[in-house]
Backbone as a printed PyTorch tensor [residue, N CA C, xyz], in Angstrom:
tensor([[[ 42.7340, -43.5700, -31.5350],
         [ 43.6070, -44.4850, -30.8300],
         [ 42.7470, -45.6050, -30.2410]],

        [[ 43.1990, -46.8030, -30.4110],
         [ 42.4750, -47.9640, -29.9000],
         [ 43.1880, -48.5310, -28.6870]],

        [[ 42.4830, -49.3130, -27.9190],
         [ 43.0500, -49.9170, -26.7120],
         [ 43.7580, -51.2190, -27.0630]],

        [[ 44.7810, -51.1160, -27.8910],
         [ 45.5680, -52.2770, -28.3080],
         [ 46.8420, -52.3670, -27.4730]],

        [[ 47.5580, -53.4860, -27.6230],
         [ 48.8010, -53.6400, -26.8590],
         [ 49.8180, -52.5790, -27.2480]],

        [[ 49.7800, -52.1410, -28.4820],
         [ 50.6920, -51.0920, -28.9490],
         [ 50.4390, -49.7750, -28.2220]],

        [[ 49.1980, -49.5630, -27.7760],
         [ 48.8200, -48.3080, -27.1320],
         [ 48.5720, -48.4380, -25.6370]],

        [[ 49.0270, -49.5060, -25.0160],
         [ 48.9160, -49.6370, -23.5700],
         [ 47.6540, -50.3160, -23.0670]],

        [[ 46.8810, -50.8800, -23.9740],
         [ 45.6560, -51.6230, -23.6400],
         [ 44.6140, -50.7270, -22.9660]],

        [[ 43.6940, -51.3490, -22.2940],
         [ 42.5140, -50.6730, -21.7560],
         [ 42.8370, -49.6230, -20.6920]],

        [[ 43.7200, -49.9350, -19.7740],
         [ 44.0220, -48.9890, -18.6910],
         [ 44.5390, -47.6670, -19.2440]],

        [[ 45.4210, -47.7320, -20.2050],
         [ 45.9750, -46.5170, -20.7960],
         [ 44.8870, -45.7050, -21.4890]],

        [[ 44.0310, -46.3900, -22.2140],
         [ 42.9510, -45.7130, -22.9500],
         [ 41.9790, -45.0290, -21.9940]],

        [[ 41.5720, -45.7440, -20.9610],
         [ 40.6150, -45.1790, -20.0130],
         [ 41.2400, -44.0620, -19.1860]],

        [[ 42.5090, -44.1720, -18.8590],
         [ 43.2030, -43.1020, -18.1490],
         [ 43.1780, -41.8300, -18.9810]],

        [[ 43.3550, -41.9790, -20.2790],
         [ 43.3060, -40.8350, -21.1710],
         [ 41.9230, -40.1860, -21.1690]],

        [[ 40.8660, -40.9870, -21.1840],
         [ 39.5070, -40.4330, -21.1090],
         [ 39.2740, -39.7030, -19.7810]],

        [[ 39.7400, -40.2890, -18.6990],
         [ 39.5590, -39.6670, -17.3800],
         [ 40.2930, -38.3320, -17.3020]],

        [[ 41.4960, -38.2910, -17.8360],
         [ 42.3150, -37.0790, -17.7360],
         [ 41.9100, -35.9630, -18.6910]],

        [[ 41.3480, -36.3330, -19.8560],
         [ 41.0780, -35.3180, -20.8750],
         [ 39.6010, -35.1650, -21.2370]],

        [[ 38.8180, -36.2030, -20.9910],
         [ 37.4150, -36.1980, -21.4040],
         [ 37.2160, -36.6650, -22.8240]],

        [[ 38.3060, -36.7810, -23.5850],
         [ 38.1670, -37.1740, -24.9860],
         [ 39.0020, -38.3880, -25.3840]],

        [[ 40.0150, -38.7340, -24.6440],
         [ 40.8310, -39.9040, -24.9530],
         [ 41.4750, -39.8860, -26.3220]],

        [[ 41.6180, -38.7050, -26.9120],
         [ 42.2170, -38.6000, -28.2360],
         [ 41.2020, -38.6800, -29.3680]],

        [[ 39.9450, -38.8880, -29.0620],
         [ 38.8850, -38.9650, -30.0580],
         [ 38.6660, -37.5660, -30.6480]],

        [[ 38.8350, -37.4260, -31.9600],
         [ 38.7710, -36.1340, -32.6350],
         [ 37.4270, -35.4410, -32.4100]],

        [[ 36.3420, -36.1970, -32.5130],
         [ 35.0080, -35.6150, -32.3290],
         [ 34.8370, -35.0890, -30.8980]],

        [[ 35.3280, -35.8480, -29.9220],
         [ 35.1990, -35.4240, -28.5300],
         [ 36.1520, -34.2830, -28.1880]],

        [[ 37.3020, -34.2390, -28.8290],
         [ 38.2240, -33.1120, -28.6280],
         [ 37.5160, -31.8090, -28.9830]],

        [[ 36.8380, -31.8020, -30.1230],
         [ 36.0970, -30.6030, -30.5390],
         [ 35.0010, -30.2590, -29.5360]],

        [[ 34.3200, -31.2710, -29.0310],
         [ 33.2510, -31.0440, -28.0660],
         [ 33.7930, -30.4480, -26.7670]],

        [[ 34.9430, -30.9460, -26.3130],
         [ 35.5680, -30.4000, -25.1060],
         [ 35.9870, -28.9480, -25.3460]],

        [[ 36.5430, -28.6660, -26.5260],
         [ 36.9440, -27.2920, -26.8460],
         [ 35.7420, -26.3510, -26.8490]],

        [[ 34.6200, -26.8110, -27.3710],
         [ 33.4200, -25.9730, -27.4760],
         [ 32.7060, -25.7920, -26.1390]],

        [[ 32.6130, -26.8850, -25.3570],
         [ 31.7490, -26.8740, -24.1770],
         [ 32.4650, -27.0700, -22.8500]],

        [[ 33.7410, -27.4270, -22.8860],
         [ 34.5050, -27.6480, -21.6700],
         [ 34.4340, -29.0850, -21.1650]],

        [[ 35.3920, -29.4300, -20.3480],
         [ 35.5180, -30.7870, -19.7900],
         [ 34.3270, -31.1360, -18.9020]],

        [[ 33.7990, -30.1540, -18.1840],
         [ 32.6500, -30.4190, -17.3150],
         [ 31.4370, -30.8930, -18.1070]],

        [[ 31.2870, -30.4220, -19.3320],
         [ 30.1870, -30.8720, -20.1870],
         [ 30.2700, -32.3830, -20.4140]],

        [[ 31.4750, -32.8600, -20.6710],
         [ 31.6880, -34.3030, -20.8810],
         [ 31.3420, -35.0600, -19.6070]],

        [[ 31.8370, -34.5740, -18.4720],
         [ 31.5860, -35.2450, -17.1930],
         [ 30.0930, -35.3450, -16.8880]],

        [[ 29.3500, -34.3340, -17.2520],
         [ 27.9210, -34.2890, -16.9200],
         [ 27.0390, -35.0390, -17.9160]],

        [[ 27.5030, -35.2100, -19.1610],
         [ 26.6250, -35.7150, -20.2110],
         [ 27.0530, -37.0200, -20.8770]],

        [[ 28.1970, -37.5620, -20.5020],
         [ 28.6720, -38.7720, -21.1570],
         [ 28.9150, -39.8860, -20.1530]],

        [[ 28.6840, -41.1110, -20.6100],
         [ 29.0400, -42.3200, -19.8680],
         [ 29.8490, -43.1940, -20.8110]],

        [[ 30.7970, -43.8950, -20.2700],
         [ 31.6180, -44.7990, -21.0590],
         [ 31.4240, -46.2130, -20.5350]],

        [[ 31.4570, -47.1810, -21.4330],
         [ 31.2650, -48.5750, -21.0490],
         [ 32.2570, -49.4660, -21.7850]],

        [[ 32.6570, -50.5230, -21.1460],
         [ 33.5230, -51.5230, -21.7640],
         [ 32.6180, -52.5650, -22.4080]],

        [[ 32.7500, -52.7340, -23.7090],
         [ 31.9350, -53.7120, -24.4250],
         [ 32.6260, -55.0670, -24.5110]],

        [[ 33.9310, -55.0610, -24.6440],
         [ 34.7390, -56.2730, -24.6660],
         [ 36.1070, -55.9330, -24.0930]],

        [[ 36.7820, -56.9320, -23.5490],
         [ 38.1170, -56.7190, -23.0040],
         [ 39.0080, -57.8820, -23.4140]],

        [[ 40.1900, -57.5710, -23.9100],
         [ 41.1570, -58.5740, -24.3280],
         [ 42.4720, -58.3320, -23.6050]],

        [[ 43.2630, -59.3730, -23.4620],
         [ 44.5870, -59.1810, -22.8770],
         [ 45.6020, -58.9490, -23.9890]],

        [[ 46.8170, -58.6110, -23.6070],
         [ 47.8580, -58.2270, -24.5620],
         [ 48.3110, -59.3740, -25.4570]],

        [[ 47.9260, -60.6010, -25.1310],
         [ 48.3110, -61.7290, -25.9900],
         [ 47.4560, -61.8280, -27.2450]],

        [[ 46.3210, -61.1420, -27.2540],
         [ 45.4480, -61.1610, -28.4240],
         [ 46.0350, -60.2340, -29.4840]],

        [[ 46.0480, -60.7020, -30.7090],
         [ 46.5740, -59.9260, -31.8220],
         [ 45.8250, -58.5970, -31.9380]],

        [[ 46.5630, -57.5060, -32.0840],
         [ 45.9610, -56.1800, -32.1870],
         [ 44.9550, -56.0950, -33.3330]],

        [[ 45.2050, -56.8140, -34.4030],
         [ 44.2940, -56.7810, -35.5510],
         [ 42.9070, -57.3040, -35.1690]],

        [[ 42.8450, -58.3060, -34.3210],
         [ 41.5600, -58.8260, -33.8490],
         [ 40.8410, -57.7580, -33.0260]],

        [[ 41.5760, -57.0730, -32.1680],
         [ 40.9820, -56.0070, -31.3460],
         [ 40.4250, -54.9050, -32.2440]],

        [[ 41.1770, -54.5150, -33.2560],
         [ 40.7200, -53.4690, -34.1740],
         [ 39.4940, -53.9180, -34.9770]],

        [[ 39.4650, -55.1890, -35.3660],
         [ 38.3000, -55.7160, -36.0820],
         [ 37.0560, -55.6930, -35.2010]],

        [[ 37.2230, -56.0840, -33.9430],
         [ 36.0840, -56.0710, -33.0180],
         [ 35.6220, -54.6390, -32.7430]],

        [[ 36.5470, -53.7170, -32.5950],
         [ 36.1860, -52.3140, -32.3980],
         [ 35.3880, -51.8060, -33.5960]],

        [[ 35.8460, -52.1380, -34.7980],
         [ 35.1380, -51.7460, -36.0140],
         [ 33.7410, -52.3650, -36.0560]],

        [[ 33.6320, -53.6240, -35.6580],
         [ 32.3430, -54.3020, -35.6230],
         [ 31.3700, -53.5610, -34.7120]],

        [[ 31.8180, -53.1920, -33.5060],
         [ 30.9550, -52.4700, -32.5720],
         [ 30.5460, -51.1070, -33.1260]],

        [[ 31.4690, -50.4200, -33.7720],
         [ 31.1270, -49.1290, -34.3680],
         [ 30.0380, -49.2930, -35.4240]],

        [[ 30.1120, -50.3780, -36.1940],
         [ 29.0750, -50.6390, -37.1900],
         [ 27.7480, -51.0080, -36.5400]],

        [[ 27.7770, -51.8950, -35.5770],
         [ 26.5540, -52.3360, -34.9020],
         [ 25.8550, -51.1740, -34.2130]],

        [[ 26.6180, -50.3260, -33.5490],
         [ 26.0450, -49.2050, -32.8040],
         [ 25.8520, -47.9520, -33.6530]],

        [[ 26.2920, -48.0310, -34.9150],
         [ 26.1940, -46.8980, -35.8500],
         [ 26.8040, -45.6250, -35.2510]],

        [[ 27.9170, -45.7940, -34.5440],
         [ 28.5250, -44.6530, -33.8590],
         [ 29.2710, -43.7130, -34.8050]],

        [[ 29.5280, -44.1550, -36.0220],
         [ 30.1110, -43.2340, -36.9980],
         [ 29.0310, -42.2870, -37.5370]],

        [[ 27.8510, -42.8200, -37.7450],
         [ 26.7660, -42.0300, -38.3010],
         [ 26.0520, -41.1860, -37.2370]],

        [[ 25.8190, -41.7650, -36.0660],
         [ 25.0220, -41.1010, -35.0580],
         [ 25.7850, -40.7350, -33.7760]],

        [[ 27.0660, -41.0740, -33.7180],
         [ 27.8330, -40.8460, -32.5000],
         [ 29.0680, -40.0180, -32.7300]],

        [[ 30.0980, -40.3250, -31.9820],
         [ 31.3280, -39.5370, -32.0010],
         [ 32.5250, -40.3340, -32.4720]],

        [[ 32.3160, -41.1970, -33.4630],
         [ 33.4120, -41.9450, -34.0590],
         [ 33.5660, -41.5570, -35.5150]],

        [[ 34.5130, -40.6820, -35.7930],
         [ 34.7490, -40.2340, -37.1620],
         [ 35.5750, -41.2490, -37.9540]],

        [[ 36.2640, -42.1330, -37.2640],
         [ 37.1200, -43.1050, -37.9710],
         [ 36.4800, -44.4510, -38.0890]]])
């Protein structure tokens, strides 16, 4: 799930991370199941790399998210399976 206008933008996405530790991320869901929510709280930090308002086309937001995943190699070395 991305922080697009269709999904409630950034506040909704971050609220999900705060409440669950995984925000719907499949890789992190498995990690929470294996190690518990406290493991996430103790070992992970989250950062905002870019922020857009709801007037920006969702496709642009998804393209930028994909760009960051490529730049940071988070599919290969991180927790982004998509």
